[in-house]
Phi, psi and omega in degrees: 000121183282146179271136177252148179232135173289171184298318181293325180292319180296317180296318178298320179294319183296318181291326173300317180293321180295325177294320176296318179293318181297319180298318179295318180298316178301318178299310180298319179301315179298319178300316179298320178295319180295320183292316178299326173297318179297315178298320183291330177290318177298320181292323175298316176307314184293318177301317178297321177295326178292321178289332177295313180291325181295320181297323184287313180292330175243079192289333179213171181254019174298142180309318180295322179292316179298320175290325174294317177292321175307316176292315181298322178266002183054047187231081180298345182290353173246008178302151188302318179293319177292319177300314180304314180298316180304315181291315180297321180295314180299319180296315183293322182294316179294322180291317176301312178298314179298317178291323178296317179288325180293337182279354178290122181301339180286336189299314182293340178251018189302322181295312179299320180295322182292315182300309182302319183291322178294323180296310181295321182292324181292320178296315184295313183296328178294313182294320183294321179297320178297318179294319181287333173295320174295318178295326180298334178290325172294305189294338179270004186259109186302322182296315179295320180299317178298314181297324180289322180297314183277355178076029181296140180084005179236167180296339184280350179293125187225022173292120183295152185290341182273356172277144181297327181299331176302312182283337175287319178300316182300313185292319180296325178292321177297322178296315182287325172300316176300320180294320188262352182308311182296333182269323185253353177068027181265148176233005176218160181287322178304323178291322176297317180299319179300312184298316180302312182296323178296317180297320182295317177297317182294325178293322178295317179295315180295324181296318180293318179298318180296313181300318181293319179290326176291326175294315176300319180295316181298323179292321177295317184293319182295322177302308182292323181294317184289327180292312178300321180291323181293319180290321180291328179294318180296322184290327182264019187297317178299319178295324180296315188296315177301309184297321182292317182292317181291329173296323178294325175295314181302314180296328175293318182295324178296332181274355182267148173305162191306319188275348182302316180305328182286330173288345182282336186241135181228154175104142180276357191232160171069217184293329180300317181292323178296325176293321177295319177300314180298317181296322178291324177293318178302309182301321178292317183290326177289325173294318180300317181296317176301317183293315179296321177294324178286328173298316178298319181295315184280327187249357178230305182294311177302307177306319180289327175293322179292321179296323178297319183295317181293320178298317177300318182295312180295322180294323177294321177297318179295317179296321183293321178293320178297321178291328182279336176064215185274010184288338186233156171247165188236147172283111184299322181295317176297314181300316182292322183293320184282329190234357180297127183267125176256128178305150177284000176064041182303329188283352188244238190304312183299317179299315181295318179294314183301316179295319181296319178300308184295320177299316180299316180295314186290319189281341185290133177217008183273065189291341183290341182286350187279136177244108180303334185265356182266156177276073181220147178263159174296329178303322182297331181269335185281315194257145170290151181306336183284342180263108186289141177252020188289000172276352185264136182292326181291325181289317180299317182292320179292321181293326177295320180292318181294316180297323179289331180275320190245349182102150183293322182297318182290320181298311180298329180291321189247015185302132175094354183269117176305324182297323177291321190287328187255009191288337177262001184298328182280000000 
């Protein structure tokens, strides 16, 4: 025997499902925020690693070193003559800015001018606040708004005496005079209107003064700030020069294929070996970023898109049920079959695998194990064989190739073993 539901029961059921979907969405949104913070931390580490490698490749800013590295990296933007012009232009720009601002007669007195401006601004805003508080009593009164709109008490008022609105206006004006007489000492509506208009004009004048004073204050702050930044920039010019040149090296490194930085350095000792370590760290951190993004895509973004689809489906069903009202009854079994929301079970298997993957990615720091010339993925070094990486596109591609070469059974038996992956590399 099928269960029937009235419209109110069906609506209650649909709204319960929407509440469940919203709760699941909130859980995933929190996970997304946590994940994005994790990814941002990884990106910052990668940026630092790039500058570390740039510092190794460009150990000094001596002209001979700049020219040698410019040739080595095919980067004329750091050649000594280009770099020297960059430094001199920046110095000239900052000196001109500093001297131009220093010539402003307000600069030596900027602190006193700011204090005077703040005092005057406080006085104006206090008076303006009082006026606005008084005007709000007028503006919030419906009878006054109507009389103001029709021009009552002014030569423009043209409502004929035989209309009912004429007598309503007259009565309302008398009521308002009686209401404000104790506070303002008025005995006619024109006098009340005159006070309102005076206060309105005064408020407008003070508002203009307040804006002008705020603009003046902002200009003073900008003057002092820009001058201080110019002075500070000149003092920090050597650091700016170094950071800019190494930043250009970083941008060059970013444009190259992954293995190119390893080709730039040779030899087992000294700075060359340090450069290899730094390049491995960059490669690992970029792999971490890719893996985190793909974990987010599969375990957060896709489920959230599905939740959005389910929520839209429930909303359409609710709107349809509301339109039909009490005219229909619903088959309870059919309603539950079509619209019951089953949690994605984030607290169990999916959460555990997501957490294991992210933890594995984040804690890995054994960058020296990586061989850029071997046919091995960073995932193979980061994860134990028991933690599947089949959510990663590069693992999927590699597994398809190995399965085609060695057979699916052998792949499944040896999946995750670096020895298996690299056995033919030599």
